[in-house]
ROSE-4610 file (N, C-alpha, C; in Angstrom, 1 decimal, always signed):
// ROSE-4610
residu = [X/X/X/X/X/X/X/X/X/X/X/X/X/X/X/X/X/X/X/X/X/X/X/X/X/X/X/X/X/X/X/X/X/X/X/X/X/X/X/X/X/X/X/X/X/X/X/X/X/X/X/X/X/X/X/X/X/X/X/X/X/X/X/X/X/X/X/X/X/X/X/X/X/X/X/X/X/X/X/X/X/X/X/X/X/X/X/X/X/X/X/X/X/X/X/X/X/X/X/X/X/X/X/X/X/X/X/X/X/X/X/X/X/X/X/X/X/X/X/X/X/X/X/X/X/X/X/X/X/X/X/X/X/X/X/X/X/X/X/X/X/X/X/X/X/X/X/X/X/X/X/X/X/X/X/X/X/X/X/X/X/X/X/X/X/X/X/X/X/X/X/X/X/X/X/X/X/X/X/X/X/X/X/X/X/X/X/X/X/X/X/X/X/X/X/X/X/X/X/X/X/X/X/X/X/X/X/X/X/X/X/X/X/X/X/X/X/X/X/X/X/X/X/X/X/X/X/X/X/X/X/X/X/X/X/X/X/X/X/X/X/X/X/X/X/X/X/X/X/X/X/X/X/X/X/X/X/X/X/X/X/X/X/X/X/X/X/X/X/X/X/X/X/X/X/X/X/X/X/X/X/X/X/X/X/X/X/X/X/X/X/X/X/X/X/X/X/X/X/X/X/X/X/X/X/X/X/X/X/X/X/X/X/X/X/X/X/X/X/X/X/X/X/X/X/X/X/X/X/X/X/X/X/X/X/X/X/X/X/X/X/X/X/X/X/X/X/X/X/X/X/X/X/X/X/X/X/X/X/X/X/X/X/X/X/X/X/X/X/X/X/X/X/X/X/X/X/X/X/X/X/X/X/X/X/X/X/X/X/X/X/X/X/X/X/X/X/X/X/X/X/X/X/X/X/X/X/X/X/X/X/X/X/X/X/X/X/X/X/X/X/X/X/X/X/X/X/X/X/X/X/X/X/X/X/X/X/X/X/X/X/X/X/X/X/X/X/X/X/X/X/X/X/X/X/X/X/X/X/X/X/X/X/X/X/X/X/X/X/X/X/X/X/X/X/X/X/X/X/X/X/X/X/X/X/X/X/X/X/X/X/X/X/X/X/X/X/X/X/X/X/X/X/X/X/X/X/X/X/X/X/X/X/X/X/X/X/X/X/X/X/X/X/X/X/X/X/X/X/X/X/X/X/X/X/X/X/X/X/X/X/X/X/X/X/X/X/X/X/X/X/X/X/X/X/X/X/X/X/X/X/X/X/X/X/X/X/X/X/X/X/X/X/X/X/X/X/X/X/X/X/X/X/X/X/X/X/X/X/X/X/X/X/X/X/X/X/X/X/X/X/X/X/X/X/X/X/X/X/X/X/X/X/X/X/X/X/X/X/X/X/X/X/X/X/X/X/X/X/X/X/X/X/X/X/X/X/X/X/X/X/X/X/X/X/X/X/X/X/X/X/X/X/X/X/X/X/X/X/X/X/X/X/X/X/X/X/X/X/X/X/X/X/X/X/X/X/X/X/X/X/X/X/X/X/X/X/X/X/X/X/X/X]
num = [1/1/1/2/2/2/3/3/3/4/4/4/5/5/5/6/6/6/7/7/7/8/8/8/9/9/9/10/10/10/11/11/11/12/12/12/13/13/13/14/14/14/15/15/15/16/16/16/17/17/17/18/18/18/19/19/19/20/20/20/21/21/21/22/22/22/23/23/23/24/24/24/25/25/25/26/26/26/27/27/27/28/28/28/29/29/29/30/30/30/31/31/31/32/32/32/33/33/33/34/34/34/35/35/35/36/36/36/37/37/37/38/38/38/39/39/39/40/40/40/41/41/41/42/42/42/43/43/43/44/44/44/45/45/45/46/46/46/47/47/47/48/48/48/49/49/49/50/50/50/51/51/51/52/52/52/53/53/53/54/54/54/55/55/55/56/56/56/57/57/57/58/58/58/59/59/59/60/60/60/61/61/61/62/62/62/63/63/63/64/64/64/65/65/65/66/66/66/67/67/67/68/68/68/69/69/69/70/70/70/71/71/71/72/72/72/73/73/73/74/74/74/75/75/75/76/76/76/77/77/77/78/78/78/79/79/79/80/80/80/81/81/81/82/82/82/83/83/83/84/84/84/85/85/85/86/86/86/87/87/87/88/88/88/89/89/89/90/90/90/91/91/91/92/92/92/93/93/93/94/94/94/95/95/95/96/96/96/97/97/97/98/98/98/99/99/99/100/100/100/101/101/101/102/102/102/103/103/103/104/104/104/105/105/105/106/106/106/107/107/107/108/108/108/109/109/109/110/110/110/111/111/111/112/112/112/113/113/113/114/114/114/115/115/115/116/116/116/117/117/117/118/118/118/119/119/119/120/120/120/121/121/121/122/122/122/123/123/123/124/124/124/125/125/125/126/126/126/127/127/127/128/128/128/129/129/129/130/130/130/131/131/131/132/132/132/133/133/133/134/134/134/135/135/135/136/136/136/137/137/137/138/138/138/139/139/139/140/140/140/141/141/141/142/142/142/143/143/143/144/144/144/145/145/145/146/146/146/147/147/147/148/148/148/149/149/149/150/150/150/151/151/151/152/152/152/153/153/153/154/154/154/155/155/155/156/156/156/157/157/157/158/158/158/159/159/159/160/160/160/161/161/161/162/162/162/163/163/163/164/164/164/165/165/165/166/166/166/167/167/167/168/168/168/169/169/169/170/170/170/171/171/171/172/172/172/173/173/173/174/174/174/175/175/175/176/176/176/177/177/177/178/178/178/179/179/179/180/180/180/181/181/181/182/182/182/183/183/183/184/184/184/185/185/185/186/186/186/187/187/187/188/188/188/189/189/189/190/190/190/191/191/191/192/192/192/193/193/193/194/194/194/195/195/195/196/196/196/197/197/197/198/198/198/199/199/199/200/200/200/201/201/201/202/202/202/203/203/203/204/204/204/205/205/205/206/206/206/207/207/207/208/208/208/209/209/209/210/210/210/211/211/211/212/212/212/213/213/213/214/214/214/215/215/215/216/216/216/217/217/217/218/218/218/219/219/219/220/220/220/221/221/221/222/222/222/223/223/223/224/224/224/225/225/225/226/226/226/227/227/227/228/228/228/229/229/229/230/230/230/231/231/231]
x = [+4.2/+4.4/+5.7/+5.6/+6.7/+7.8/+9.0/+10.2/+10.8/+10.9/+11.4/+12.7/+13.4/+14.7/+15.7/+15.7/+16.7/+16.3/+15.1/+14.5/+15.1/+15.6/+16.2/+15.3/+14.5/+13.7/+12.3/+11.4/+10.0/+9.8/+9.4/+9.2/+7.7/+7.1/+5.7/+5.2/+4.1/+3.3/+2.6/+2.4/+1.7/+0.2/-0.1/-1.5/-2.4/-3.3/-4.2/-3.7/-2.4/-1.9/-1.7/-0.9/-0.7/-1.8/-2.1/-3.0/-4.4/-5.4/-6.8/-7.4/-7.2/-7.6/-9.1/-9.8/-11.3/-11.9/-11.5/-12.0/-11.7/-10.5/-10.0/-10.7/-10.9/-11.3/-12.8/-13.5/-15.0/-15.8/-15.4/-16.1/-15.9/-14.7/-14.5/-15.2/-15.2/-15.8/-17.3/-17.9/-19.3/-19.8/-19.0/-19.3/-19.3/-18.3/-18.2/-19.3/-19.6/-20.7/-22.1/-22.3/-23.6/-23.8/-22.7/-22.8/-23.2/-23.0/-23.3/-24.5/-25.2/-26.3/-26.0/-24.8/-24.3/-25.1/-25.3/-26.0/-25.1/-24.2/-23.2/-22.9/-22.8/-22.4/-20.9/-20.6/-19.1/-18.4/-18.9/-18.2/-18.0/-19.0/-18.8/-17.8/-17.9/-17.0/-15.6/-15.3/-14.0/-13.5/-14.4/-14.0/-13.5/-14.3/-13.9/-12.6/-12.4/-11.2/-10.0/-10.1/-8.9/-8.6/-9.6/-9.4/-8.7/-9.3/-8.7/-7.3/-7.0/-5.6/-4.6/-5.0/-4.1/-3.8/-4.9/-4.7/-3.7/-3.9/-3.0/-1.6/-1.4/+0.0/+0.6/-0.2/+0.4/+0.7/-0.2/+0.0/+1.2/+1.4/+2.5/+3.9/+3.9/+5.2/+5.4/+4.3/+4.5/+4.9/+4.3/+4.6/+6.0/+6.6/+8.0/+8.2/+7.3/+7.4/+8.0/+8.4/+8.9/+7.9/+8.4/+7.6/+6.8/+5.5/+4.6/+4.5/+4.6/+4.5/+3.1/+3.0/+1.8/+0.6/+0.8/-0.3/-0.9/+0.0/-0.5/-1.4/-1.0/-1.9/-3.2/-3.2/-4.4/-5.3/-4.6/-5.4/-6.0/-5.2/-5.7/-6.9/-6.8/-7.8/-9.1/-9.1/-10.3/-10.9/-10.1/-10.5/-11.4/-10.9/-11.6/-12.9/-12.8/-14.0/-15.1/-14.7/-15.7/-16.5/-15.8/-16.4/-17.3/-16.8/-17.5/-18.9/-18.9/-20.2/-20.9/-20.6/-21.4/-21.1/-20.0/-19.6/-18.6/-18.7/-17.7/-16.4/-15.4/-14.0/-13.2/-13.8/-13.1/-11.9/-10.8/-9.7/-10.0/-10.9/-11.2/-12.0/-12.8/-13.5/-12.5/-11.5/-10.5/-9.7/-9.3/-8.6/-9.3/-10.6/-11.5/-11.5/-11.6/-11.5/-10.1/-9.1/-7.7/-7.4/-8.0/-7.7/-7.7/-8.6/-8.7/-7.5/-6.6/-5.4/-4.4/-4.6/-3.8/-4.2/-5.3/-5.8/-5.9/-5.1/-5.1/-4.6/-5.2/-4.9/-4.6/-3.8/-3.5/-4.6/-4.6/-5.5/-5.2/-6.2/-6.0/-5.0/-4.8/-3.9/-2.5/-2.2/-0.9/+0.3/+0.1/+1.2/+1.6/+0.7/+1.0/+1.7/+1.4/+2.0/+3.5/+3.6/+5.0/+5.9/+5.4/+6.1/+6.7/+5.9/+6.3/+7.3/+7.1/+7.9/+9.3/+9.5/+10.7/+11.8/+11.4/+12.4/+13.2/+12.7/+13.3/+13.7/+13.0/+13.2/+13.5/+14.2/+14.2/+12.8/+12.3/+10.9/+11.1/+10.6/+10.9/+9.6/+9.4/+8.3/+8.8/+8.1/+8.5/+7.2/+7.1/+5.8/+5.9/+4.7/+4.6/+4.5/+4.4/+4.2/+5.4/+5.1/+6.2/+7.0/+8.3/+9.1/+8.6/+8.2/+7.8/+6.4/+5.6/+4.3/+4.5/+5.4/+5.7/+6.3/+7.2/+7.7/+6.6/+5.7/+4.6/+3.7/+3.4/+2.5/+3.1/+4.4/+5.1/+5.2/+5.6/+5.8/+4.6/+3.6/+2.5/+1.2/+1.1/-0.1/+0.1/+1.1/+1.4/+2.1/+3.0/+3.8/+4.6/+5.4/+6.3/+7.6/+8.7/+10.0/+10.5/+10.3/+10.8/+12.3/+12.9/+14.3/+14.7/+13.8/+14.0/+12.7/+12.6/+11.4/+11.9/+11.4/+11.9/+10.7/+10.9/+9.9/+10.3/+9.3/+9.6/+10.2/+10.1/+10.6/+12.1/+12.8/+14.2/+14.5/+13.5/+13.7/+12.9/+12.0/+11.2/+10.1/+9.6/+8.5/+7.7/+6.4/+5.5/+5.6/+5.3/+5.1/+4.0/+4.2/+5.2/+6.4/+7.0/+8.2/+9.3/+10.1/+11.1/+12.2/+12.4/+13.4/+13.1/+11.8/+11.4/+11.9/+11.7/+12.0/+13.5/+14.1/+15.6/+16.3/+15.8/+16.4/+16.3/+15.2/+15.0/+16.0/+16.1/+17.0/+18.4/+18.8/+20.1/+20.4/+19.4/+19.5/+19.7/+19.1/+19.1/+20.4/+21.1/+22.3/+22.0/+20.9/+20.4/+20.2/+20.3/+19.8/+18.3/+17.7/+16.3/+15.5/+16.1/+15.4/+15.5/+16.2/+16.2/+15.1/+14.3/+13.2/+11.8/+10.9/+9.5/+8.7/+8.0/+7.1/+5.8/+5.4/+4.1/+3.1/+2.0/+1.1/-0.3/-1.3/-2.7/-3.0/-2.1/-2.3/-1.6/-2.4/-1.8/-0.8/-1.0/-0.1/+1.3/+1.3/+2.5/+3.3/+2.6/+3.2/+3.7/+2.9/+3.3/+4.6/+4.7/+5.8/+7.1/+6.9/+8.0/+8.5/+7.6/+7.9/+8.6/+8.2/+8.9/+10.3/+10.7/+12.0/+12.9/+12.3/+13.0/+12.7/+11.9/+11.4/+10.5/+10.3/+9.2/+8.0/+6.8/+5.7/+4.7/+4.2/+3.1/+1.9/+0.9/-0.3/-1.3/-1.5/-2.4/-3.8/-4.6/-5.8/-6.9/-6.8/-7.8/-9.1/-9.2/-10.4/-11.0/-10.5/-11.0/-11.2/-10.1/-10.0/-9.3/-9.6/-8.8/-7.4/-6.5/-5.1/-4.9/-3.9/-3.6/-3.4/-3.8/-3.5/-2.1/-1.2/+0.3/+1.0/+2.2/+3.1/+3.6/+3.6/+4.3/+3.3/+3.1/+2.1/+2.8/+2.0/+2.6/+3.0/+4.0/+4.5/+3.5/+2.8/+1.8/+0.7/-0.5/-1.7/-2.4/-2.6/-3.2/-4.3/-5.1/-6.2/-5.9/-4.9/-4.5/-3.1/-2.7/-1.3/-1.2/-2.2/-2.1/-1.8/-2.5/-2.2/-0.8/-0.4/+0.9/+2.0/+1.9/+2.9/+3.0/+1.8/+1.8/+2.4/+2.3/+2.8/+4.3/+4.9/+6.3/+7.2/+6.6/+7.4/+7.4]
y = [-26.1/-25.4/-24.5/-23.3/-22.4/-22.7/-22.5/-22.8/-21.4/-21.2/-19.9/-20.0/-21.1/-21.4/-20.3/-19.6/-18.5/-17.2/-17.1/-15.8/-15.4/-14.1/-13.6/-12.6/-11.8/-10.8/-10.7/-10.4/-10.1/-8.6/-7.9/-6.5/-6.3/-5.7/-5.6/-4.2/-4.2/-3.0/-2.8/-1.5/-1.2/-0.9/+0.0/+0.5/-0.4/-1.1/-2.0/-3.5/-3.7/-5.0/-5.4/-4.6/-4.8/-4.0/-2.7/-1.9/-2.0/-2.1/-2.2/-0.8/-0.3/+1.1/+1.3/+0.4/+0.6/+0.4/-0.6/-0.9/+0.2/+0.8/+1.9/+3.2/+3.5/+4.8/+5.0/+4.0/+4.2/+4.7/+4.3/+4.9/+6.5/+6.9/+8.4/+9.0/+8.4/+8.9/+9.0/+8.0/+7.9/+9.1/+9.3/+10.3/+11.7/+11.9/+13.2/+13.4/+12.3/+12.4/+12.6/+11.9/+12.1/+13.5/+14.1/+15.5/+16.5/+16.1/+17.0/+16.5/+15.5/+14.9/+14.6/+14.1/+13.8/+12.6/+12.7/+11.6/+10.6/+10.1/+9.0/+8.2/+6.9/+6.1/+6.1/+5.8/+5.8/+4.8/+3.7/+2.7/+3.2/+3.8/+4.4/+5.5/+6.4/+7.5/+7.0/+6.0/+5.4/+4.8/+4.1/+3.5/+4.6/+5.7/+6.8/+7.4/+7.6/+8.2/+7.4/+6.1/+5.2/+5.2/+5.1/+5.1/+6.4/+7.5/+8.8/+9.0/+8.5/+8.6/+7.9/+6.8/+6.1/+7.0/+7.6/+8.5/+9.6/+10.2/+11.3/+10.8/+9.6/+9.1/+8.9/+8.3/+8.1/+9.5/+10.4/+11.7/+12.4/+12.2/+12.8/+12.3/+11.0/+10.4/+10.7/+10.7/+10.9/+12.3/+13.3/+14.7/+15.1/+14.4/+14.7/+16.1/+16.7/+18.1/+18.1/+17.0/+16.9/+16.0/+15.1/+14.1/+14.8/+14.7/+15.4/+14.7/+13.4/+12.7/+12.0/+11.0/+10.2/+10.9/+11.6/+12.3/+13.4/+14.0/+15.1/+14.5/+13.3/+12.7/+12.3/+11.8/+11.5/+12.8/+13.9/+15.2/+15.6/+15.6/+16.0/+15.1/+13.8/+12.9/+13.2/+13.4/+13.7/+15.0/+16.0/+17.3/+17.1/+16.2/+15.9/+15.2/+14.2/+13.3/+14.1/+15.0/+15.8/+16.6/+17.3/+18.1/+17.3/+16.1/+15.2/+14.8/+14.8/+14.4/+15.6/+16.8/+18.0/+18.5/+18.2/+18.6/+19.7/+20.7/+21.8/+21.3/+21.5/+21.0/+22.1/+22.8/+23.8/+23.1/+23.9/+23.3/+22.6/+23.1/+22.4/+21.1/+21.1/+19.8/+18.8/+19.2/+18.2/+17.7/+18.6/+18.2/+17.2/+17.4/+16.5/+15.1/+15.0/+13.7/+13.1/+13.9/+13.4/+12.8/+13.3/+12.9/+11.4/+10.7/+9.3/+8.5/+9.1/+8.4/+8.2/+8.9/+8.8/+7.6/+6.9/+5.8/+4.5/+4.4/+3.1/+2.0/+0.8/-0.4/-1.6/-2.5/-3.7/-4.7/-5.5/-6.6/-7.5/-8.2/-8.9/-10.1/-10.7/-11.8/-11.5/-10.2/-9.8/-10.1/-9.7/-9.8/-11.3/-12.2/-13.6/-14.2/-13.8/-14.2/-13.7/-12.4/-11.8/-12.6/-12.9/-13.6/-15.0/-15.6/-16.9/-16.6/-15.6/-15.4/-14.9/-14.2/-13.6/-14.6/-15.9/-16.9/-17.3/-16.9/-17.3/-16.1/-15.0/-13.9/-12.6/-11.7/-10.3/-9.8/-9.0/-8.4/-6.9/-6.4/-5.0/-4.4/-3.2/-2.4/-1.6/-1.7/-1.0/-0.3/+1.0/+1.7/+3.0/+3.4/+4.7/+5.8/+5.5/+6.5/+7.4/+8.6/+9.5/+9.0/+9.2/+8.6/+8.8/+10.1/+10.3/+9.7/+9.6/+8.9/+7.4/+6.9/+5.4/+5.1/+6.0/+5.7/+5.7/+6.6/+6.7/+5.4/+5.0/+3.9/+2.6/+2.4/+1.1/+1.0/+2.2/+2.1/+2.1/+3.0/+3.2/+2.4/+2.1/+1.5/+0.0/-0.4/-1.8/-2.4/-1.6/-2.0/-3.3/-3.2/-4.3/-3.8/-4.4/-4.0/-4.7/-4.0/-4.5/-4.4/-5.2/-5.1/-3.8/-3.3/-2.0/-1.4/-0.1/+0.6/+1.5/+1.2/+2.0/+2.7/+4.0/+4.9/+5.2/+5.3/+5.6/+7.1/+7.8/+9.2/+9.2/+8.1/+8.0/+8.0/+7.6/+7.6/+8.6/+9.3/+10.4/+9.9/+8.7/+8.3/+7.2/+7.1/+6.1/+4.8/+3.7/+2.4/+2.6/+1.9/+0.8/+1.2/+2.4/+2.8/+1.8/+1.5/+0.5/+0.8/+2.1/+2.6/+2.2/+2.1/+1.7/+0.4/-0.6/-2.0/-2.2/-1.7/-1.9/-1.2/+0.0/+0.8/+0.1/-0.6/-1.3/-2.5/-3.2/-4.4/-3.9/-2.8/-2.2/-1.8/-1.2/-0.8/-2.0/-3.1/-4.3/-5.2/-4.7/-5.5/-6.8/-6.9/-8.2/-8.1/-9.2/-9.3/-9.2/-8.6/-8.5/-9.8/-10.9/-12.2/-12.8/-12.2/-12.7/-12.0/-11.2/-10.5/-10.9/-11.0/-11.2/-9.9/-9.3/-8.2/-8.8/-8.4/-8.9/-7.7/-7.9/-6.7/-7.2/-6.4/-6.7/-5.9/-5.1/-4.3/-5.0/-5.4/-6.2/-5.4/-4.1/-3.2/-3.2/-3.4/-3.4/-4.7/-5.8/-7.1/-7.1/-6.6/-6.5/-5.7/-4.5/-3.7/-4.3/-5.0/-5.7/-6.9/-7.7/-8.8/-8.3/-7.2/-6.7/-6.3/-6.1/-5.7/-6.9/-8.1/-9.3/-9.8/-9.1/-9.6/-10.8/-11.6/-12.5/-11.8/-12.4/-11.7/-12.6/-12.1/-12.8/-11.8/-12.2/-11.4/-11.8/-10.9/-11.1/-10.6/-11.4/-10.9/-10.8/-9.8/-9.6/-9.2/-8.6/-8.0/-8.8/-10.0/-10.8/-10.1/-9.5/-8.7/-9.4/-9.2/-9.8/-9.2/-10.0/-9.6/-8.9/-8.1/-7.5/-8.5/-8.1/-9.0/-8.7/-9.4/-9.1/-10.4/-10.5/-11.7/-11.8/-10.6/-10.6/-11.0/-12.3/-12.8/-13.1/-13.2/-13.5/-14.9/-15.2/-16.6/-17.3/-16.6/-17.2/-16.2/-16.7/-15.9/-16.5/-15.6/-16.1/-15.1/-15.5/-14.7/-13.7/-14.1/-13.3/-13.7/-13.1/-13.3/-14.7/-15.3/-16.6/-17.6/-17.5/-18.3/-17.9/-16.7/-16.3/-17.0/-17.0/-17.7/-19.2/-19.8/-21.2/-21.5/-20.5/-20.7/-20.5/-19.6/-19.2/-20.0/-20.8/-21.5/-23.0]
z = [-7.4/-6.2/-6.3/-6.1/-6.2/-5.2/-5.6/-4.7/-4.3/-3.0/-2.5/-1.7/-2.0/-1.2/-1.4/-2.5/-2.8/-2.3/-1.8/-1.4/+0.0/+0.1/+1.3/+2.0/+1.2/+1.8/+1.3/+2.1/+1.7/+1.9/+0.8/+0.8/+0.8/+1.8/+2.0/+1.6/+0.8/+0.7/+2.0/+2.4/+3.7/+3.5/+2.6/+2.5/+1.8/+2.5/+1.9/+2.0/+2.3/+2.4/+3.8/+4.6/+6.0/+6.7/+6.3/+7.0/+6.3/+7.0/+6.5/+6.3/+5.1/+4.8/+4.9/+4.2/+4.2/+5.6/+6.3/+7.6/+8.6/+8.4/+9.3/+9.0/+7.7/+7.3/+7.2/+6.8/+6.5/+7.8/+9.0/+10.1/+10.2/+9.9/+9.9/+8.7/+7.6/+6.4/+6.7/+7.2/+7.5/+8.4/+9.5/+10.4/+9.7/+8.9/+8.2/+7.2/+6.5/+5.5/+6.1/+7.2/+7.9/+8.4/+8.9/+9.4/+8.3/+7.0/+5.9/+5.1/+5.6/+4.8/+3.4/+3.2/+1.8/+1.2/-0.1/-0.8/-1.4/-0.6/-1.0/+0.2/+0.1/+1.2/+1.5/+2.7/+3.1/+2.2/+1.9/+1.1/-0.3/-0.9/-2.2/-2.3/-1.2/-1.1/-1.0/-0.2/+0.0/-1.3/-2.1/-3.3/-4.3/-4.4/-5.3/-4.8/-3.5/-3.0/-3.3/-3.1/-3.4/-4.9/-5.7/-7.1/-7.6/-7.1/-7.5/-7.0/-5.8/-5.3/-6.2/-6.8/-7.7/-8.9/-9.4/-10.6/-10.2/-9.0/-8.6/-8.5/-8.0/-7.9/-9.3/-10.2/-11.6/-12.2/-12.1/-12.7/-12.1/-10.8/-10.1/-10.7/-10.8/-11.4/-12.8/-13.6/-15.1/-15.4/-14.7/-14.9/-14.5/-13.6/-13.1/-12.8/-12.0/-11.5/-10.1/-9.6/-8.2/-7.4/-6.7/-6.0/-4.9/-5.0/-4.0/-2.7/-2.7/-1.4/-1.3/-0.5/-0.5/+0.1/+1.2/+1.8/+1.0/+0.2/-0.7/-1.8/-2.3/-3.3/-2.7/-1.4/-0.7/-0.6/-0.2/+0.0/-1.4/-2.4/-3.7/-4.1/-3.8/-4.2/-3.5/-2.2/-1.5/-1.8/-2.2/-2.7/-3.9/-4.8/-6.1/-5.8/-4.9/-4.7/-3.9/-3.0/-2.3/-3.3/-4.2/-5.3/-6.2/-6.5/-7.4/-6.8/-5.5/-4.8/-4.3/-4.8/-4.5/-3.0/-2.5/-1.1/-1.2/-0.5/-0.5/+0.0/-0.7/-0.4/+0.3/+1.3/+2.1/+2.8/+3.1/+3.7/+5.0/+5.8/+7.1/+6.8/+5.8/+5.4/+5.0/+4.1/+3.7/+4.8/+5.8/+6.9/+7.8/+7.9/+8.7/+8.1/+6.8/+6.1/+6.2/+6.2/+6.3/+7.7/+8.7/+10.1/+10.3/+9.6/+9.7/+9.4/+8.6/+8.2/+9.3/+10.4/+11.6/+12.4/+12.1/+12.9/+12.1/+11.1/+10.4/+11.2/+11.0/+11.8/+10.9/+11.3/+10.5/+10.5/+9.4/+9.4/+10.6/+11.1/+12.4/+12.4/+11.2/+11.2/+10.8/+10.6/+10.1/+11.1/+12.3/+13.3/+13.5/+13.7/+13.9/+12.7/+11.5/+10.3/+10.2/+10.5/+10.5/+11.5/+12.7/+13.7/+13.1/+12.3/+11.7/+10.6/+9.8/+8.6/+9.0/+10.1/+10.5/+10.7/+11.0/+11.2/+10.0/+8.8/+7.5/+6.7/+6.8/+5.8/+6.5/+5.8/+6.2/+5.9/+6.8/+6.6/+6.4/+5.3/+4.9/+4.4/+4.9/+4.3/+3.1/+2.0/+0.8/+0.3/+0.6/+0.6/-0.2/-0.7/-1.3/-0.2/+1.0/+2.1/+2.3/+2.9/+3.2/+4.4/+4.5/+5.6/+7.0/+7.3/+8.7/+9.0/+8.0/+8.1/+8.3/+7.5/+7.7/+9.0/+9.5/+10.9/+11.9/+11.8/+12.8/+12.6/+11.4/+11.2/+11.7/+11.3/+11.7/+13.2/+13.8/+15.3/+16.1/+15.7/+16.6/+16.2/+14.9/+14.4/+14.1/+13.5/+13.2/+14.5/+15.0/+16.2/+16.0/+14.9/+14.5/+14.1/+14.5/+14.2/+12.9/+11.8/+10.5/+10.4/+9.5/+9.3/+8.6/+7.8/+7.1/+6.7/+6.6/+6.2/+5.0/+3.8/+2.6/+2.0/+1.8/+1.2/-0.2/-1.1/-2.5/-2.6/-1.5/-1.6/-1.9/-1.6/-1.9/-3.4/-4.2/-5.7/-6.4/-5.6/-6.2/-7.2/-7.0/-7.9/-7.1/-7.5/-6.9/-7.6/-6.9/-7.5/-8.6/-9.7/-10.0/-10.8/-10.5/-11.2/-10.9/-12.0/-11.8/-10.7/-10.6/-9.6/-8.2/-7.9/-6.5/-6.2/-7.0/-6.7/-6.8/-7.9/-8.0/-6.9/-6.6/-5.5/-4.2/-3.9/-2.6/-2.6/-3.6/-3.6/-3.4/-4.0/-3.8/-2.4/-1.7/-0.3/+0.6/+0.2/+1.0/+0.7/-0.4/-0.8/-1.4/-2.1/-2.6/-4.1/-4.8/-6.2/-6.2/-7.3/-7.3/-7.2/-7.7/-7.6/-6.3/-5.3/-3.9/-3.1/-3.7/-3.0/-3.6/-2.7/-3.0/-2.6/-3.6/-3.3/-2.8/-1.7/-1.1/-1.1/-1.9/-2.0/-2.3/-1.8/-2.2/-3.5/-4.0/-5.2/-6.4/-7.3/-8.4/-9.3/-9.4/-10.2/-9.5/-8.2/-7.4/-7.7/-7.7/-8.0/-9.5/-10.4/-11.8/-12.0/-11.3/-11.4/-10.8/-9.7/-9.1/-10.0/-10.5/-11.3/-12.6/-13.2/-14.4/-14.1/-12.8/-12.4/-12.0/-12.0/-11.6/-10.2/-9.4/-8.2/-8.4/-7.4/-7.3/-6.7/-6.8/-6.3/-5.6/-4.5/-3.7/-3.7/-4.4/-4.5/-3.3/-2.4/-1.3/-1.8/-2.4/-3.0/-2.0/-1.1/-0.1/-0.6/-1.7/-2.2/-3.4/-3.7/-4.7/-6.0/-6.4/-7.7/-8.7/-10.0/-11.1/-11.1/-11.6/-11.8/-13.2/-13.4/-14.7/-15.8/-17.0/-18.2/-18.6/-18.1/-18.3/-18.2/-18.8/-18.6/-17.2/-16.5/-15.1/-14.0/-14.0/-13.0/-11.7/-10.6/-9.3/-9.2/-8.4/-8.1/-7.3/-6.4/-5.5/-5.2/-5.2/-4.8/-3.6/-2.6/-1.4/-1.0/+0.0/+0.5/+1.6/+2.4/+3.6/+4.0/+5.1/+5.6/+6.2/+6.8/+7.3/+6.1/+5.0/+3.9/+3.3/+3.4/+2.9/+3.6/+5.0/+5.8/+5.4/+5.2/+4.9/+3.5/+2.6/+1.3/+1.2/+2.1/+2.0/+2.9/+3.8/+4.8/+4.6]
């Protein structure tokens, strides 16, 4: 059983960990695809979009031409996926698909788990999102007052760049090993663990973990199980 007595802060991924991206977006995607008689399901389209966005983020960081921002990588990704599925990627079509991102909602068990965890830890958002978008999502969609909200924009690179995790610990005034990265994205846990963070893998999607020495300290199915493991 992992011991977390030295842990001071939990740094949470937002997209896909706290916020239910697929559940929130597929209704919007389905509506737009149906209007175009597209030959692809909303679930498949979303899977392609999410996969392509990761590629866009990695390319953005590796090329070092200036940090484009989260929503720009989302836009580039959907532009690619529309064309890959034979759909015209006109600006108004791209904007239509992007509108769903304003209606993201948290997974149902998140808030009750955060209420338990706040008694012991600092609760911090550490996200690839753009600062203004994060402010909107945290305030209006999650509706939870975190101790801090940290965007990767401050270091100019997307996760899992080491500067993201080391910079976050620095902002919090903590040693890296006093922080646990909580994420449903295994690459995020891997990146944090490589920097000295501890890691809690919320394996919501029943996916395999990376083949790496940087394994999570704890793996759970959801935030209810997370709270049980960390308290």
